[in-house]
C-alpha positions in Angstrom: 6.8 0.9 6.0 4.0 2.7 4.1 4.7 5.9 6.0 8.5 5.5 5.5 8.0 5.2 1.7 5.8 8.3 1.7 8.3 10.4 3.7 11.3 9.2 1.7 9.9 10.7 -1.5 8.1 13.7 0.1 10.7 16.3 -1.0 10.0 15.6 -4.6 7.0 16.9 -6.5 4.3 14.1 -6.8 3.8 14.4 -10.6 5.4 11.6 -12.7 8.0 13.7 -14.6 9.4 14.9 -11.3 9.4 11.4 -9.9 11.3 10.1 -12.9 13.7 13.1 -12.7 14.2 12.4 -9.0 15.1 8.8 -9.8 17.8 9.9 -12.2 19.4 12.0 -9.5 18.7 9.8 -6.5 18.1 6.2 -7.8 18.8 4.5 -4.5 16.5 6.8 -2.5 13.6 6.6 -4.9 14.0 2.9 -5.3 13.9 2.5 -1.5 10.9 4.8 -1.2 8.8 2.9 -3.7 9.9 -0.5 -2.4 8.9 0.6 1.2 5.6 1.8 -0.1 4.9 -1.5 -1.9 6.0 -3.6 1.0 3.8 -1.6 3.4 0.9 -2.1 1.1 1.3 -5.8 1.0 1.9 -6.1 4.7 -1.3 -4.3 5.5 -3.4 -7.4 4.8 -3.0 -9.0 8.3 -4.1 -5.8 10.0 -7.1 -5.4 7.6 -8.1 -9.0 8.0 -7.8 -8.8 11.8 -10.0 -5.7 12.0 -12.5 -7.1 9.5 -12.8 -10.2 11.7 -13.5 -8.1 14.8 -16.1 -6.1 12.9 -17.8 -9.3 11.6 -18.3 -10.5 15.2 -21.2 -8.0 15.6 -21.7 -6.7 12.0 -20.9 -9.5 9.6 -21.8 -7.7 6.3 -19.7 -4.6 7.2 -16.8 -6.8 8.1 -17.1 -8.9 5.0 -17.5 -6.0 2.5 -15.1 -3.7 4.2 -12.3 -6.3 4.4 -12.9 -7.6 0.8 -13.0 -4.1 -0.7 -9.8 -2.9 1.1 -7.9 -6.1 0.2 -8.9 -5.7 -3.5 -7.7 -2.1 -3.3 -4.4 -3.4 -1.9 -4.1 -5.7 -4.9 -4.7 -2.8 -7.2 -2.0 -0.7 -5.6 0.5 -3.6 -5.9 -0.3 -3.9 -9.6 0.5 -0.1 -10.0 3.8 -0.6 -8.2 4.8 -3.0 -11.0 4.4 -0.3 -13.6 6.4 2.1 -11.3 9.3 -0.4 -11.0 9.4 -1.0 -14.7 9.3 2.7 -15.5 12.3 3.5 -13.3 14.5 0.8 -14.7 13.5 1.6 -18.3 14.6 5.2 -17.5 18.2 3.8 -17.1 18.0 2.3 -20.6 16.0 4.8 -22.6 16.7 8.1 -20.8 14.6 10.5 -18.9 12.7 12.4 -21.6 11.9 9.2 -23.5 10.3 7.7 -20.4 8.4 10.9 -19.6 6.9 10.7 -23.1 6.3 7.0 -22.6 4.4 7.4 -19.3 2.4 10.2 -20.7 1.3 8.0 -23.6 0.6 5.2 -21.0 -1.7 7.4 -19.1 -3.6 8.2 -22.3 -3.7 4.5 -23.3 -4.9 3.4 -19.8 -7.7 6.0 -19.9 -8.9 4.7 -23.2 -8.8 1.0 -22.2 -12.4 -0.4 -22.5 -11.9 -2.8 -19.6 -9.1 -4.1 -17.4 -9.6 -5.8 -14.0 -7.4 -3.5 -12.1 -8.9 -0.4 -13.7 -12.4 -1.7 -12.8 -11.1 -2.4 -9.2 -9.6 1.1 -8.7 -12.7 2.3 -6.8 -12.2 -0.1 -3.8 -8.7 1.4 -3.3 -10.6 4.5 -2.1 -14.1 3.8 -0.8 -13.1 0.4 0.7 -11.5 2.2 3.5 -14.6 4.2 4.1 -16.7 1.1 4.3 -14.2 -0.5 6.7 -14.1 2.6 8.9 -17.9 2.8 9.1 -18.1 -0.9 10.0 -15.4 -0.4 12.6 -17.4 2.3 14.3 -20.8 0.7 14.0 -19.5 -2.6 15.5 -17.5 -0.9 18.2 -14.2 -2.4 17.0 -12.8 1.1 16.9 -13.9 4.3 18.5 -15.1 7.4 16.5 -11.7 9.1 16.3 -9.8 6.0 15.2 -12.5 5.1 12.7 -12.3 8.6 11.2 -8.5 8.2 11.0 -8.9 4.9 9.2 -11.2 6.4 6.7 -8.6 9.0 5.8 -6.8 6.4 3.8 -9.4 7.0 1.1 -7.4 10.2 0.3 -4.3 8.3 -0.7 -3.7 8.8 -4.4 -3.6 5.9 -6.8 -1.8 5.7 -10.2 1.5 5.2 -11.9 4.4 7.1 -10.4 2.2 9.1 -8.0 4.5 10.6 -5.4 3.8 12.2 -2.1 1.1 14.8 -1.7 0.1 16.5 1.6 -2.9 14.2 1.9 -0.6 11.2 1.5 1.0 12.0 4.9 -2.4 12.6 6.5 -3.8 9.3 5.1 -0.8 7.3 6.3 -0.8 9.0 9.6 -4.5 8.1 10.1 -3.7 4.5 9.3 -1.0 4.5 12.0 -3.5 6.0 14.5 -6.0 3.3 13.7 -3.8 0.2 13.4 -0.8 0.7 15.7 -2.8 0.6 19.0 -4.7 -2.4 17.6 -1.4 -4.2 17.0 0.0 -3.4 20.4 -3.2 -4.6 22.1 -3.1 -7.9 20.2 0.6 -8.4 21.1 -0.1 -7.7 24.8 -3.3 -9.8 25.1 -2.3 -12.7 22.9 -0.2 -15.8 24.0 3.6 -15.7 23.5 4.7 -17.2 20.2 5.4 -20.9 20.3 8.7 -22.5 19.5 7.2 -23.8 16.2 6.0 -20.3 15.3 9.5 -18.9 16.0 11.0 -21.7 13.9 8.8 -20.9 10.9 9.6 -17.2 11.3 13.4 -18.0 11.1 12.7 -20.2 8.0 10.7 -17.4 6.3 13.4 -14.9 7.0 16.1 -17.3 5.8 14.1 -18.0 2.7 13.8 -14.3 2.0 17.5 -13.8 2.4 18.4 -16.7 0.1 15.8 -15.5 -2.5 17.4 -12.0 -2.4 20.9 -13.4 -2.8 20.3 -16.2 -5.3 16.9 -15.6 -6.9 16.4 -15.3 -10.6 17.8 -12.1 -12.1 15.6 -12.0 -15.2 
C-alpha cells in the first residue's frame, strides 16, 4: 500500500504547493494516494516486529534498537499524515492560495518550535532503517542485498505534504525487496490459520466496514 500511495501521486511535483494544487484538480486521487501511504505506514509494524524478532535471536541489541527506532519513525510519519489530511480538507473551505500561505507559515512555525515529541523523533524515521538493516545483515536474518534494500527506506522524505520524489520509489522498492520474500516464507512455513483466527479476521473486517459506514463524522 505504501508503494501504491507513492505511485498514485508520482505524476505531481513533490513540493507542497503542487500537492495542494493537485488535490484541487484531482481530490479523489490525491486522497486515495495519501490514505494508501498512511495505511501502508501503519501496516508495516508487523513486518518490522517480525524482522526485529529474528534479528534479536542472535543479536538482541540490534533487534531491540532497530525495531524500536523504526516503529517510532512510523509513529512520526502517521502524525505527519494528520497534518496532510487536515490541510487537504481545509483547502476545500479556505481555497488553494490561503492554504499554500498557511502551510508555508506552518513550516516556519514548526522549524521554530523549541521542542515537540514528533519533531524530536524525526531522526528515527530515517536512521532507524539503517540500524535495522545492519542488524538484519549481522544476524543473518537477511542477506547483504536485501539488507541494503531495506536500508534504502532511510531515503524516504518526511514532512507535511511531501509528495513523490525519485528516491521515494527507490525506497519503497527496496522495502518490497526486503519484506515481500520474508512474508511469503512465513506464510509457506507457518501453520494454516485456525478457525478462531479466521473468525477474528471476519470480525475485524466487519468492524472496519461498520465503522466506515456508521462511525462519527465529526
